[in-house]
mmJSON file of the N, C-alpha and C atoms, coordinates in Angstrom:
{"data_MODEL":{"atom_site":{
"group_PDB":["ATOM","ATOM","ATOM","ATOM","ATOM","ATOM","ATOM","ATOM","ATOM","ATOM","ATOM","ATOM","ATOM","ATOM","ATOM","ATOM","ATOM","ATOM","ATOM","ATOM","ATOM","ATOM","ATOM","ATOM","ATOM","ATOM","ATOM","ATOM","ATOM","ATOM","ATOM","ATOM","ATOM","ATOM","ATOM","ATOM","ATOM","ATOM","ATOM","ATOM","ATOM","ATOM","ATOM","ATOM","ATOM","ATOM","ATOM","ATOM","ATOM","ATOM","ATOM","ATOM","ATOM","ATOM","ATOM","ATOM","ATOM","ATOM","ATOM","ATOM","ATOM","ATOM","ATOM","ATOM","ATOM","ATOM","ATOM","ATOM","ATOM","ATOM","ATOM","ATOM","ATOM","ATOM","ATOM","ATOM","ATOM","ATOM","ATOM","ATOM","ATOM","ATOM","ATOM","ATOM","ATOM","ATOM","ATOM","ATOM","ATOM","ATOM","ATOM","ATOM","ATOM","ATOM","ATOM","ATOM","ATOM","ATOM","ATOM","ATOM","ATOM","ATOM","ATOM","ATOM","ATOM","ATOM","ATOM","ATOM","ATOM","ATOM","ATOM","ATOM","ATOM","ATOM","ATOM","ATOM","ATOM","ATOM","ATOM","ATOM","ATOM","ATOM","ATOM","ATOM","ATOM","ATOM","ATOM","ATOM","ATOM","ATOM","ATOM","ATOM","ATOM","ATOM","ATOM","ATOM","ATOM","ATOM","ATOM","ATOM","ATOM","ATOM","ATOM","ATOM","ATOM","ATOM","ATOM","ATOM","ATOM","ATOM","ATOM","ATOM","ATOM","ATOM","ATOM","ATOM","ATOM","ATOM","ATOM","ATOM","ATOM","ATOM","ATOM","ATOM","ATOM","ATOM","ATOM","ATOM","ATOM","ATOM","ATOM","ATOM","ATOM","ATOM","ATOM","ATOM","ATOM","ATOM","ATOM","ATOM","ATOM","ATOM","ATOM","ATOM","ATOM","ATOM","ATOM","ATOM","ATOM","ATOM","ATOM","ATOM","ATOM","ATOM","ATOM"],
"id":[1,2,3,4,5,6,7,8,9,10,11,12,13,14,15,16,17,18,19,20,21,22,23,24,25,26,27,28,29,30,31,32,33,34,35,36,37,38,39,40,41,42,43,44,45,46,47,48,49,50,51,52,53,54,55,56,57,58,59,60,61,62,63,64,65,66,67,68,69,70,71,72,73,74,75,76,77,78,79,80,81,82,83,84,85,86,87,88,89,90,91,92,93,94,95,96,97,98,99,100,101,102,103,104,105,106,107,108,109,110,111,112,113,114,115,116,117,118,119,120,121,122,123,124,125,126,127,128,129,130,131,132,133,134,135,136,137,138,139,140,141,142,143,144,145,146,147,148,149,150,151,152,153,154,155,156,157,158,159,160,161,162,163,164,165,166,167,168,169,170,171,172,173,174,175,176,177,178,179,180,181,182,183,184,185,186,187,188,189,190,191,192,193,194,195],
"type_symbol":["N","C","C","N","C","C","N","C","C","N","C","C","N","C","C","N","C","C","N","C","C","N","C","C","N","C","C","N","C","C","N","C","C","N","C","C","N","C","C","N","C","C","N","C","C","N","C","C","N","C","C","N","C","C","N","C","C","N","C","C","N","C","C","N","C","C","N","C","C","N","C","C","N","C","C","N","C","C","N","C","C","N","C","C","N","C","C","N","C","C","N","C","C","N","C","C","N","C","C","N","C","C","N","C","C","N","C","C","N","C","C","N","C","C","N","C","C","N","C","C","N","C","C","N","C","C","N","C","C","N","C","C","N","C","C","N","C","C","N","C","C","N","C","C","N","C","C","N","C","C","N","C","C","N","C","C","N","C","C","N","C","C","N","C","C","N","C","C","N","C","C","N","C","C","N","C","C","N","C","C","N","C","C","N","C","C","N","C","C","N","C","C","N","C","C"],
"label_atom_id":["N","CA","C","N","CA","C","N","CA","C","N","CA","C","N","CA","C","N","CA","C","N","CA","C","N","CA","C","N","CA","C","N","CA","C","N","CA","C","N","CA","C","N","CA","C","N","CA","C","N","CA","C","N","CA","C","N","CA","C","N","CA","C","N","CA","C","N","CA","C","N","CA","C","N","CA","C","N","CA","C","N","CA","C","N","CA","C","N","CA","C","N","CA","C","N","CA","C","N","CA","C","N","CA","C","N","CA","C","N","CA","C","N","CA","C","N","CA","C","N","CA","C","N","CA","C","N","CA","C","N","CA","C","N","CA","C","N","CA","C","N","CA","C","N","CA","C","N","CA","C","N","CA","C","N","CA","C","N","CA","C","N","CA","C","N","CA","C","N","CA","C","N","CA","C","N","CA","C","N","CA","C","N","CA","C","N","CA","C","N","CA","C","N","CA","C","N","CA","C","N","CA","C","N","CA","C","N","CA","C","N","CA","C","N","CA","C","N","CA","C","N","CA","C","N","CA","C"],
"label_alt_id":[null,null,null,null,null,null,null,null,null,null,null,null,null,null,null,null,null,null,null,null,null,null,null,null,null,null,null,null,null,null,null,null,null,null,null,null,null,null,null,null,null,null,null,null,null,null,null,null,null,null,null,null,null,null,null,null,null,null,null,null,null,null,null,null,null,null,null,null,null,null,null,null,null,null,null,null,null,null,null,null,null,null,null,null,null,null,null,null,null,null,null,null,null,null,null,null,null,null,null,null,null,null,null,null,null,null,null,null,null,null,null,null,null,null,null,null,null,null,null,null,null,null,null,null,null,null,null,null,null,null,null,null,null,null,null,null,null,null,null,null,null,null,null,null,null,null,null,null,null,null,null,null,null,null,null,null,null,null,null,null,null,null,null,null,null,null,null,null,null,null,null,null,null,null,null,null,null,null,null,null,null,null,null,null,null,null,null,null,null,null,null,null,null,null,null],
"label_comp_id":["UNK","UNK","UNK","UNK","UNK","UNK","UNK","UNK","UNK","UNK","UNK","UNK","UNK","UNK","UNK","UNK","UNK","UNK","UNK","UNK","UNK","UNK","UNK","UNK","UNK","UNK","UNK","UNK","UNK","UNK","UNK","UNK","UNK","UNK","UNK","UNK","UNK","UNK","UNK","UNK","UNK","UNK","UNK","UNK","UNK","UNK","UNK","UNK","UNK","UNK","UNK","UNK","UNK","UNK","UNK","UNK","UNK","UNK","UNK","UNK","UNK","UNK","UNK","UNK","UNK","UNK","UNK","UNK","UNK","UNK","UNK","UNK","UNK","UNK","UNK","UNK","UNK","UNK","UNK","UNK","UNK","UNK","UNK","UNK","UNK","UNK","UNK","UNK","UNK","UNK","UNK","UNK","UNK","UNK","UNK","UNK","UNK","UNK","UNK","UNK","UNK","UNK","UNK","UNK","UNK","UNK","UNK","UNK","UNK","UNK","UNK","UNK","UNK","UNK","UNK","UNK","UNK","UNK","UNK","UNK","UNK","UNK","UNK","UNK","UNK","UNK","UNK","UNK","UNK","UNK","UNK","UNK","UNK","UNK","UNK","UNK","UNK","UNK","UNK","UNK","UNK","UNK","UNK","UNK","UNK","UNK","UNK","UNK","UNK","UNK","UNK","UNK","UNK","UNK","UNK","UNK","UNK","UNK","UNK","UNK","UNK","UNK","UNK","UNK","UNK","UNK","UNK","UNK","UNK","UNK","UNK","UNK","UNK","UNK","UNK","UNK","UNK","UNK","UNK","UNK","UNK","UNK","UNK","UNK","UNK","UNK","UNK","UNK","UNK","UNK","UNK","UNK","UNK","UNK","UNK"],
"label_asym_id":["A","A","A","A","A","A","A","A","A","A","A","A","A","A","A","A","A","A","A","A","A","A","A","A","A","A","A","A","A","A","A","A","A","A","A","A","A","A","A","A","A","A","A","A","A","A","A","A","A","A","A","A","A","A","A","A","A","A","A","A","A","A","A","A","A","A","A","A","A","A","A","A","A","A","A","A","A","A","A","A","A","A","A","A","A","A","A","A","A","A","A","A","A","A","A","A","A","A","A","A","A","A","A","A","A","A","A","A","A","A","A","A","A","A","A","A","A","A","A","A","A","A","A","A","A","A","A","A","A","A","A","A","A","A","A","A","A","A","A","A","A","A","A","A","A","A","A","A","A","A","A","A","A","A","A","A","A","A","A","A","A","A","A","A","A","A","A","A","A","A","A","A","A","A","A","A","A","A","A","A","A","A","A","A","A","A","A","A","A","A","A","A","A","A","A"],
"label_entity_id":["1","1","1","1","1","1","1","1","1","1","1","1","1","1","1","1","1","1","1","1","1","1","1","1","1","1","1","1","1","1","1","1","1","1","1","1","1","1","1","1","1","1","1","1","1","1","1","1","1","1","1","1","1","1","1","1","1","1","1","1","1","1","1","1","1","1","1","1","1","1","1","1","1","1","1","1","1","1","1","1","1","1","1","1","1","1","1","1","1","1","1","1","1","1","1","1","1","1","1","1","1","1","1","1","1","1","1","1","1","1","1","1","1","1","1","1","1","1","1","1","1","1","1","1","1","1","1","1","1","1","1","1","1","1","1","1","1","1","1","1","1","1","1","1","1","1","1","1","1","1","1","1","1","1","1","1","1","1","1","1","1","1","1","1","1","1","1","1","1","1","1","1","1","1","1","1","1","1","1","1","1","1","1","1","1","1","1","1","1","1","1","1","1","1","1"],
"label_seq_id":[1,1,1,2,2,2,3,3,3,4,4,4,5,5,5,6,6,6,7,7,7,8,8,8,9,9,9,10,10,10,11,11,11,12,12,12,13,13,13,14,14,14,15,15,15,16,16,16,17,17,17,18,18,18,19,19,19,20,20,20,21,21,21,22,22,22,23,23,23,24,24,24,25,25,25,26,26,26,27,27,27,28,28,28,29,29,29,30,30,30,31,31,31,32,32,32,33,33,33,34,34,34,35,35,35,36,36,36,37,37,37,38,38,38,39,39,39,40,40,40,41,41,41,42,42,42,43,43,43,44,44,44,45,45,45,46,46,46,47,47,47,48,48,48,49,49,49,50,50,50,51,51,51,52,52,52,53,53,53,54,54,54,55,55,55,56,56,56,57,57,57,58,58,58,59,59,59,60,60,60,61,61,61,62,62,62,63,63,63,64,64,64,65,65,65],
"pdbx_PDB_ins_code":[null,null,null,null,null,null,null,null,null,null,null,null,null,null,null,null,null,null,null,null,null,null,null,null,null,null,null,null,null,null,null,null,null,null,null,null,null,null,null,null,null,null,null,null,null,null,null,null,null,null,null,null,null,null,null,null,null,null,null,null,null,null,null,null,null,null,null,null,null,null,null,null,null,null,null,null,null,null,null,null,null,null,null,null,null,null,null,null,null,null,null,null,null,null,null,null,null,null,null,null,null,null,null,null,null,null,null,null,null,null,null,null,null,null,null,null,null,null,null,null,null,null,null,null,null,null,null,null,null,null,null,null,null,null,null,null,null,null,null,null,null,null,null,null,null,null,null,null,null,null,null,null,null,null,null,null,null,null,null,null,null,null,null,null,null,null,null,null,null,null,null,null,null,null,null,null,null,null,null,null,null,null,null,null,null,null,null,null,null,null,null,null,null,null,null],
"Cartn_x":[1.113,0.064,0.571,2.081,2.537,3.215,3.964,4.561,3.496,2.451,1.462,0.414,0.838,0.374,1.731,2.46,4.312,4.494,3.641,3.432,3.062,1.507,0.774,0.874,1.127,1.642,2.903,3.501,4.333,3.745,2.859,2.285,1.889,0.842,-0.11,0.811,1.684,3.222,3.497,4.055,5.126,3.707,2.143,0.952,0.966,0.915,0.994,2.346,3.504,4.558,5.413,4.655,5.96,6.53,7.53,8.669,8.347,9.677,9.34,9.117,10.478,10.134,9.21,8.797,6.766,6.448,5.664,5.308,5.107,6.26,6.735,6.396,7.114,6.561,4.717,4.166,2.548,2.197,2.89,1.829,2.701,3.548,3.953,4.995,5.225,6.289,7.611,9.031,10.134,10.115,10.849,11.501,11.749,12.447,12.711,12.237,11.258,9.761,9.011,8.581,7.733,9.161,10.097,10.768,10.306,11.299,10.433,9.294,8.358,6.856,7.066,7.829,7.637,7.46,9.18,9.954,9.345,8.366,7.77,8.992,9.293,10.244,10.141,8.361,7.772,6.325,5.71,4.864,3.659,3.006,2.793,1.289,1.027,-0.177,-1.605,-1.692,-3.929,-3.991,-3.507,-3.294,-2.403,-1.285,-0.878,-1.376,-1.486,-2.293,-3.434,-4.605,-5.563,-4.601,-3.231,-3.08,-2.205,-1.511,-1.61,-2.87,-4.042,-4.942,-5.404,-5.507,-5.699,-4.632,-3.367,-2.817,-2.447,-3.072,-3.573,-5.258,-5.794,-7.94,-8.397,-7.268,-8.588,-8.684,-10.269,-10.751,-9.719,-9.388,-8.36,-8.284,-9.839,-9.774,-9.539,-9.476,-8.917,-7.169,-6.505,-5.223,-4.823,-5.613,-5.917,-6.174,-6.747,-7.502,-6.613],
"Cartn_y":[-1.104,0.212,1.114,1.388,2.33,2.744,1.612,1.751,2.105,1.75,2.232,3.797,3.921,5.488,6.548,5.892,6.496,6.562,5.934,5.772,7.532,6.814,7.517,9.22,9.264,10.985,11.277,10.647,10.708,10.816,10.288,10.242,11.563,11.782,13.03,14.557,14.305,15.425,15.65,14.329,14.718,14.85,14.844,15.278,16.676,17.377,18.8,18.952,18.57,19.301,19.478,19.363,19.859,19.165,20.008,19.248,18.513,17.956,17.918,19.162,19.756,21.179,21.359,22.011,22.738,22.458,20.361,19.931,20.454,20.763,20.229,21.728,23.067,24.58,24.612,23.663,24.06,23.255,22.2,20.733,21.505,22.351,22.637,21.79,20.401,19.275,19.773,19.503,19.265,18.814,19.489,18.335,16.797,16.625,15.146,14.279,14.519,14.596,13.808,14.252,14.092,12.953,13.394,11.997,10.549,10.759,9.833,9.469,9.992,9.853,8.68,8.879,8.537,7.816,7.318,6.191,5.181,5.174,4.565,4.46,5.307,4.814,5.913,6.216,6.99,5.442,5.72,5.298,6.585,7.185,8.672,8.878,9.289,9.566,9.747,9.083,9.624,11.648,12.722,13.495,14.06,13.351,14.052,13.64,12.264,12.303,12.935,13.672,14.568,15.633,16.424,17.618,17.283,16.196,15.891,15.92,15.458,15.659,17.008,17.905,19.006,19.299,19.281,20.48,19.703,18.421,18.646,18.425,19.395,19.523,18.255,17.08,16.054,15.599,14.044,13.805,12.498,12.182,11.322,10.514,9.596,8.245,8.889,9.503,10.018,9.234,9.766,9.231,7.646,6.721,5.797,4.92,5.414,4.506,4.732],
"Cartn_z":[-0.337,-0.024,-0.467,0.803,0.263,-0.527,-1.526,-2.489,-3.447,-3.578,-4.362,-4.204,-3.053,-2.856,-2.893,-2.705,-3.524,-4.847,-5.758,-6.686,-7.295,-7.24,-7.315,-6.574,-5.667,-5.808,-6.724,-6.901,-7.943,-10.065,-9.684,-11.079,-11.157,-10.255,-10.053,-9.477,-9.133,-8.885,-10.846,-11.643,-12.859,-13.558,-13.4,-14.407,-14.4,-13.527,-12.77,-13.296,-14.261,-14.376,-12.95,-12.099,-10.389,-10.293,-10.125,-8.999,-8.038,-6.602,-5.871,-5.077,-4.945,-4.519,-5.171,-5.904,-5.89,-5.657,-4.87,-4.738,-3.213,-2.794,-0.66,-1.104,-1.212,-1.214,-1.533,-2.241,-1.921,-1.082,-0.886,0.408,1.987,2.263,3.089,3.999,3.417,3.359,3.394,3.804,3.056,2.003,1.326,-0.375,0.332,1.156,1.624,1.72,2.705,2.88,1.75,0.757,-0.623,-0.868,-1.598,-2.483,-1.434,0.168,0.711,1.338,0.62,0.4,-0.829,-2.22,-3.078,-3.268,-2.58,-3.123,-1.584,-1.555,0.383,1.453,1.254,2.645,3.964,3.862,5.135,4.627,5.922,6.136,6.705,5.783,5.973,6.844,7.709,8.485,8.085,8.246,7.223,7.636,8.334,8.025,7.271,6.526,5.846,4.7,4.659,3.07,2.91,4.272,4.05,2.943,3.859,3.297,1.561,1.353,-0.125,-0.774,-0.291,-1.81,-1.7,-0.369,-0.785,-1.872,-1.177,-2.047,-3.821,-3.811,-5.785,-5.756,-4.804,-5.482,-5.766,-4.589,-4.427,-3.451,-3.071,-2.487,-1.741,-0.601,-0.005,-0.871,-1.12,-1.614,-3.308,-4.122,-4.748,-5.496,-4.62,-3.602,-4.286,-3.316,-3.776,-5.312,-5.825,-6.804,-8.278],
"occupancy":[1.0,1.0,1.0,1.0,1.0,1.0,1.0,1.0,1.0,1.0,1.0,1.0,1.0,1.0,1.0,1.0,1.0,1.0,1.0,1.0,1.0,1.0,1.0,1.0,1.0,1.0,1.0,1.0,1.0,1.0,1.0,1.0,1.0,1.0,1.0,1.0,1.0,1.0,1.0,1.0,1.0,1.0,1.0,1.0,1.0,1.0,1.0,1.0,1.0,1.0,1.0,1.0,1.0,1.0,1.0,1.0,1.0,1.0,1.0,1.0,1.0,1.0,1.0,1.0,1.0,1.0,1.0,1.0,1.0,1.0,1.0,1.0,1.0,1.0,1.0,1.0,1.0,1.0,1.0,1.0,1.0,1.0,1.0,1.0,1.0,1.0,1.0,1.0,1.0,1.0,1.0,1.0,1.0,1.0,1.0,1.0,1.0,1.0,1.0,1.0,1.0,1.0,1.0,1.0,1.0,1.0,1.0,1.0,1.0,1.0,1.0,1.0,1.0,1.0,1.0,1.0,1.0,1.0,1.0,1.0,1.0,1.0,1.0,1.0,1.0,1.0,1.0,1.0,1.0,1.0,1.0,1.0,1.0,1.0,1.0,1.0,1.0,1.0,1.0,1.0,1.0,1.0,1.0,1.0,1.0,1.0,1.0,1.0,1.0,1.0,1.0,1.0,1.0,1.0,1.0,1.0,1.0,1.0,1.0,1.0,1.0,1.0,1.0,1.0,1.0,1.0,1.0,1.0,1.0,1.0,1.0,1.0,1.0,1.0,1.0,1.0,1.0,1.0,1.0,1.0,1.0,1.0,1.0,1.0,1.0,1.0,1.0,1.0,1.0,1.0,1.0,1.0,1.0,1.0,1.0],
"B_iso_or_equiv":[0.0,0.0,0.0,0.0,0.0,0.0,0.0,0.0,0.0,0.0,0.0,0.0,0.0,0.0,0.0,0.0,0.0,0.0,0.0,0.0,0.0,0.0,0.0,0.0,0.0,0.0,0.0,0.0,0.0,0.0,0.0,0.0,0.0,0.0,0.0,0.0,0.0,0.0,0.0,0.0,0.0,0.0,0.0,0.0,0.0,0.0,0.0,0.0,0.0,0.0,0.0,0.0,0.0,0.0,0.0,0.0,0.0,0.0,0.0,0.0,0.0,0.0,0.0,0.0,0.0,0.0,0.0,0.0,0.0,0.0,0.0,0.0,0.0,0.0,0.0,0.0,0.0,0.0,0.0,0.0,0.0,0.0,0.0,0.0,0.0,0.0,0.0,0.0,0.0,0.0,0.0,0.0,0.0,0.0,0.0,0.0,0.0,0.0,0.0,0.0,0.0,0.0,0.0,0.0,0.0,0.0,0.0,0.0,0.0,0.0,0.0,0.0,0.0,0.0,0.0,0.0,0.0,0.0,0.0,0.0,0.0,0.0,0.0,0.0,0.0,0.0,0.0,0.0,0.0,0.0,0.0,0.0,0.0,0.0,0.0,0.0,0.0,0.0,0.0,0.0,0.0,0.0,0.0,0.0,0.0,0.0,0.0,0.0,0.0,0.0,0.0,0.0,0.0,0.0,0.0,0.0,0.0,0.0,0.0,0.0,0.0,0.0,0.0,0.0,0.0,0.0,0.0,0.0,0.0,0.0,0.0,0.0,0.0,0.0,0.0,0.0,0.0,0.0,0.0,0.0,0.0,0.0,0.0,0.0,0.0,0.0,0.0,0.0,0.0,0.0,0.0,0.0,0.0,0.0,0.0],
"pdbx_formal_charge":[null,null,null,null,null,null,null,null,null,null,null,null,null,null,null,null,null,null,null,null,null,null,null,null,null,null,null,null,null,null,null,null,null,null,null,null,null,null,null,null,null,null,null,null,null,null,null,null,null,null,null,null,null,null,null,null,null,null,null,null,null,null,null,null,null,null,null,null,null,null,null,null,null,null,null,null,null,null,null,null,null,null,null,null,null,null,null,null,null,null,null,null,null,null,null,null,null,null,null,null,null,null,null,null,null,null,null,null,null,null,null,null,null,null,null,null,null,null,null,null,null,null,null,null,null,null,null,null,null,null,null,null,null,null,null,null,null,null,null,null,null,null,null,null,null,null,null,null,null,null,null,null,null,null,null,null,null,null,null,null,null,null,null,null,null,null,null,null,null,null,null,null,null,null,null,null,null,null,null,null,null,null,null,null,null,null,null,null,null,null,null,null,null,null,null],
"auth_seq_id":[1,1,1,2,2,2,3,3,3,4,4,4,5,5,5,6,6,6,7,7,7,8,8,8,9,9,9,10,10,10,11,11,11,12,12,12,13,13,13,14,14,14,15,15,15,16,16,16,17,17,17,18,18,18,19,19,19,20,20,20,21,21,21,22,22,22,23,23,23,24,24,24,25,25,25,26,26,26,27,27,27,28,28,28,29,29,29,30,30,30,31,31,31,32,32,32,33,33,33,34,34,34,35,35,35,36,36,36,37,37,37,38,38,38,39,39,39,40,40,40,41,41,41,42,42,42,43,43,43,44,44,44,45,45,45,46,46,46,47,47,47,48,48,48,49,49,49,50,50,50,51,51,51,52,52,52,53,53,53,54,54,54,55,55,55,56,56,56,57,57,57,58,58,58,59,59,59,60,60,60,61,61,61,62,62,62,63,63,63,64,64,64,65,65,65],
"auth_comp_id":["UNK","UNK","UNK","UNK","UNK","UNK","UNK","UNK","UNK","UNK","UNK","UNK","UNK","UNK","UNK","UNK","UNK","UNK","UNK","UNK","UNK","UNK","UNK","UNK","UNK","UNK","UNK","UNK","UNK","UNK","UNK","UNK","UNK","UNK","UNK","UNK","UNK","UNK","UNK","UNK","UNK","UNK","UNK","UNK","UNK","UNK","UNK","UNK","UNK","UNK","UNK","UNK","UNK","UNK","UNK","UNK","UNK","UNK","UNK","UNK","UNK","UNK","UNK","UNK","UNK","UNK","UNK","UNK","UNK","UNK","UNK","UNK","UNK","UNK","UNK","UNK","UNK","UNK","UNK","UNK","UNK","UNK","UNK","UNK","UNK","UNK","UNK","UNK","UNK","UNK","UNK","UNK","UNK","UNK","UNK","UNK","UNK","UNK","UNK","UNK","UNK","UNK","UNK","UNK","UNK","UNK","UNK","UNK","UNK","UNK","UNK","UNK","UNK","UNK","UNK","UNK","UNK","UNK","UNK","UNK","UNK","UNK","UNK","UNK","UNK","UNK","UNK","UNK","UNK","UNK","UNK","UNK","UNK","UNK","UNK","UNK","UNK","UNK","UNK","UNK","UNK","UNK","UNK","UNK","UNK","UNK","UNK","UNK","UNK","UNK","UNK","UNK","UNK","UNK","UNK","UNK","UNK","UNK","UNK","UNK","UNK","UNK","UNK","UNK","UNK","UNK","UNK","UNK","UNK","UNK","UNK","UNK","UNK","UNK","UNK","UNK","UNK","UNK","UNK","UNK","UNK","UNK","UNK","UNK","UNK","UNK","UNK","UNK","UNK","UNK","UNK","UNK","UNK","UNK","UNK"],
"auth_asym_id":["A","A","A","A","A","A","A","A","A","A","A","A","A","A","A","A","A","A","A","A","A","A","A","A","A","A","A","A","A","A","A","A","A","A","A","A","A","A","A","A","A","A","A","A","A","A","A","A","A","A","A","A","A","A","A","A","A","A","A","A","A","A","A","A","A","A","A","A","A","A","A","A","A","A","A","A","A","A","A","A","A","A","A","A","A","A","A","A","A","A","A","A","A","A","A","A","A","A","A","A","A","A","A","A","A","A","A","A","A","A","A","A","A","A","A","A","A","A","A","A","A","A","A","A","A","A","A","A","A","A","A","A","A","A","A","A","A","A","A","A","A","A","A","A","A","A","A","A","A","A","A","A","A","A","A","A","A","A","A","A","A","A","A","A","A","A","A","A","A","A","A","A","A","A","A","A","A","A","A","A","A","A","A","A","A","A","A","A","A","A","A","A","A","A","A"],
"auth_atom_id":["N","CA","C","N","CA","C","N","CA","C","N","CA","C","N","CA","C","N","CA","C","N","CA","C","N","CA","C","N","CA","C","N","CA","C","N","CA","C","N","CA","C","N","CA","C","N","CA","C","N","CA","C","N","CA","C","N","CA","C","N","CA","C","N","CA","C","N","CA","C","N","CA","C","N","CA","C","N","CA","C","N","CA","C","N","CA","C","N","CA","C","N","CA","C","N","CA","C","N","CA","C","N","CA","C","N","CA","C","N","CA","C","N","CA","C","N","CA","C","N","CA","C","N","CA","C","N","CA","C","N","CA","C","N","CA","C","N","CA","C","N","CA","C","N","CA","C","N","CA","C","N","CA","C","N","CA","C","N","CA","C","N","CA","C","N","CA","C","N","CA","C","N","CA","C","N","CA","C","N","CA","C","N","CA","C","N","CA","C","N","CA","C","N","CA","C","N","CA","C","N","CA","C","N","CA","C","N","CA","C","N","CA","C","N","CA","C","N","CA","C","N","CA","C","N","CA","C"],
"pdbx_PDB_model_num":[1,1,1,1,1,1,1,1,1,1,1,1,1,1,1,1,1,1,1,1,1,1,1,1,1,1,1,1,1,1,1,1,1,1,1,1,1,1,1,1,1,1,1,1,1,1,1,1,1,1,1,1,1,1,1,1,1,1,1,1,1,1,1,1,1,1,1,1,1,1,1,1,1,1,1,1,1,1,1,1,1,1,1,1,1,1,1,1,1,1,1,1,1,1,1,1,1,1,1,1,1,1,1,1,1,1,1,1,1,1,1,1,1,1,1,1,1,1,1,1,1,1,1,1,1,1,1,1,1,1,1,1,1,1,1,1,1,1,1,1,1,1,1,1,1,1,1,1,1,1,1,1,1,1,1,1,1,1,1,1,1,1,1,1,1,1,1,1,1,1,1,1,1,1,1,1,1,1,1,1,1,1,1,1,1,1,1,1,1,1,1,1,1,1,1]
}}}
């Protein structure tokens, strides 16, 4: 699940043409944290998943499709 989530975040970020730095600025997370999410090195909390979803203007469930 962590790998699938990370891949989805990377896919959405790339579709928008954003760098990890851009996503970190928009979400308020550090750039290295974004990289760790995308590489499935972090088990992200539900609170932070919600923050990522809002950054992409999505519902939480859309991140898991």
